[in-house]
C-alpha positions as CSV (number, residue, x, y, z in Angstrom):
1,M,27.4,38.9,-31.2
2,S,24.4,40.2,-32.9
3,V,21.2,41.7,-31.0
4,R,18.2,39.8,-31.4
5,V,16.1,41.2,-28.5
6,G,15.3,44.6,-27.4
7,I,14.9,45.3,-23.8
8,L,12.3,49.3,-23.0
9,M,12.7,50.8,-19.2
10,G,10.0,53.6,-18.7
11,S,12.3,54.8,-16.1
12,I,15.9,54.3,-15.5
13,S,15.2,53.0,-12.3
14,D,13.6,50.5,-14.2
15,K,17.1,49.3,-14.5
16,E,17.4,47.2,-11.6
17,V,14.0,45.0,-11.8
18,M,15.2,44.3,-15.9
19,Q,18.6,43.5,-15.5
20,A,17.1,40.2,-14.4
21,T,15.7,40.1,-18.3
22,A,19.8,40.8,-19.8
23,D,21.5,38.6,-17.4
24,M,19.2,35.8,-18.5
25,L,19.9,36.7,-22.6
26,D,23.5,37.4,-21.1
27,K,23.8,33.7,-20.0
28,F,22.0,32.3,-23.1
29,G,24.5,34.4,-25.6
30,I,22.0,36.7,-26.6
31,G,22.5,40.3,-27.9
32,Y,20.3,42.8,-26.8
33,E,19.8,46.2,-27.5
34,W,18.3,48.7,-23.6
35,R,17.3,51.9,-23.8
36,V,14.9,54.5,-21.5
37,M,11.9,55.9,-23.5
38,S,8.6,57.0,-22.3
39,A,5.8,55.7,-23.8
40,H,4.8,59.3,-22.4
41,R,7.0,61.6,-21.7
42,T,9.7,60.5,-25.1
43,P,6.3,59.6,-27.6
44,A,8.5,60.1,-31.0
45,A,11.3,58.5,-29.6
46,A,9.6,55.0,-28.9
47,E,7.5,54.8,-31.5
48,E,11.2,55.3,-33.5
49,F,12.6,52.2,-31.3
50,C,10.0,50.1,-31.9
51,S,9.1,51.0,-35.6
52,G,12.9,49.9,-36.7
53,A,13.3,47.6,-34.9
54,K,12.6,44.5,-36.7
55,A,15.5,46.0,-39.6
56,R,17.6,46.0,-37.1
57,G,17.3,42.7,-36.2
58,I,15.5,42.3,-33.6
59,Q,13.3,39.3,-33.1
60,V,11.6,40.4,-30.2
61,L,10.5,43.4,-27.6
62,I,10.9,43.2,-24.3
63,C,9.4,46.4,-22.1
64,G,9.5,47.0,-18.1
65,A,7.9,50.0,-16.3
66,G,5.5,50.4,-13.7
67,M,2.7,53.0,-12.8
68,A,0.5,52.8,-16.0
69,A,2.2,50.5,-17.9
70,H,1.4,52.3,-21.0
71,L,5.3,51.5,-22.8
72,A,4.7,47.2,-24.0
73,G,0.9,48.7,-25.8
74,A,2.9,51.5,-27.3
75,A,5.8,48.8,-28.3
76,A,2.7,47.0,-29.3
77,A,1.1,49.8,-31.7
78,H,4.1,50.8,-33.9
79,S,5.6,47.3,-34.2
80,T,4.3,43.6,-35.5
81,L,7.3,42.0,-33.1
82,P,6.5,39.5,-30.3
83,V,6.1,42.0,-27.3
84,I,6.5,41.2,-24.2
85,G,5.5,43.2,-20.5
86,V,7.2,42.9,-17.5
87,P,4.7,45.4,-14.6
88,I,7.4,46.5,-12.3
89,A,5.7,47.6,-8.9
90,A,5.8,51.0,-8.8
91,S,3.0,51.7,-6.7
92,L,0.4,49.7,-6.3
93,D,1.8,47.4,-5.4
94,G,2.2,47.1,-9.3
95,M,-1.4,45.4,-10.2
96,D,-2.0,48.7,-11.7
97,A,0.9,48.1,-14.0
98,L,-0.4,44.7,-14.2
99,L,-3.5,45.6,-15.0
100,A,-1.9,48.2,-17.8
101,T,-0.5,45.3,-19.7
102,V,-2.6,42.9,-19.5
103,Q,-5.3,44.7,-20.8
104,M,-4.5,45.3,-24.2
105,P,-7.5,46.0,-27.0
106,P,-8.0,43.1,-29.4
107,G,-5.3,42.7,-32.2
108,L,-2.2,44.4,-30.2
109,P,-1.2,41.5,-27.8
110,V,1.6,41.6,-25.6
111,A,2.3,38.8,-23.9
112,T,2.4,39.5,-20.6
113,V,4.2,38.1,-17.6
114,A,4.4,38.2,-13.1
115,I,5.4,41.7,-11.4
116,G,9.4,42.3,-10.9
117,R,12.5,40.0,-11.2
118,A,10.4,37.2,-11.7
119,G,8.8,38.5,-14.3
120,A,11.8,40.5,-15.8
121,K,13.4,36.4,-15.9
122,N,11.2,34.5,-17.7
123,A,10.6,38.0,-20.4
124,A,13.9,37.2,-21.1
125,M,12.9,33.0,-21.3
126,L,9.9,33.7,-23.5
127,A,11.5,35.7,-25.4
128,I,14.5,32.4,-26.1
129,Q,11.7,30.2,-26.4
130,I,10.5,32.1,-29.1
131,M,13.5,32.8,-30.5
132,A,14.6,28.6,-30.3
133,L,11.4,27.8,-33.3
134,S,13.8,28.5,-35.3
135,D,16.6,28.7,-33.9
136,E,18.2,25.3,-33.9
137,A,21.0,26.1,-31.5
138,L,19.3,28.0,-28.5
139,A,16.6,25.6,-28.9
140,Q,18.9,23.0,-27.6
141,A,19.8,25.6,-24.9
142,L,17.0,26.3,-24.0
143,E,16.5,22.0,-23.7
144,D,20.2,21.9,-21.7
145,D,18.7,24.8,-19.3
146,R,15.7,22.7,-18.3
147,V,18.0,19.5,-17.6
148,Q,19.9,21.7,-15.1
149,M,16.3,23.7,-14.0
150,R,15.2,19.7,-13.2
151,A,18.9,17.9,-11.6
152,K,19.3,20.8,-9.8
153,V,15.6,20.5,-8.1
154,M,16.1,17.1,-7.7
155,A,19.8,17.0,-5.5
156,A,17.9,19.9,-4.0
157,D,15.6,17.3,-2.7
158,A,18.3,14.9,-2.4
159,E,19.5,16.8,0.2
160,L,16.8,17.0,2.8
161,Q,15.8,13.3,2.3
162,R,19.3,12.6,4.1
163,R,18.9,14.8,7.2
């Protein structure tokens, strides 16, 4: 399985949240590389990883970080790949991470998802949607997943109505 997504975490403590990203990519058979790199503590390593990602076959970068949360912005500064930021609640209920991730200057977009595990899962789904634009098999898998989600909700409603 070729690596198509780069997952960066600002700290190893972010792995608990970012596991949801990895799990969703695994579900769809998407190869990924995940690394711990800090925009502040290891800026040269983060720059090297992001600037060389496209040449290594990576199509989307997903960055999870808490507190000042500049990792996604640093990734966007060093790559033209789509970057998805996952704010992680390390302080201030994650609002600091959310604002640091979403408030990017013009010309350096970072698609920002919800704080925490839901956001980490949606980051993977957004990456899959981006890649599905040029991958018919992945597009079909995405459609099939949506059908399964709808069926699950409808089954839950039917069960509720029987009670």
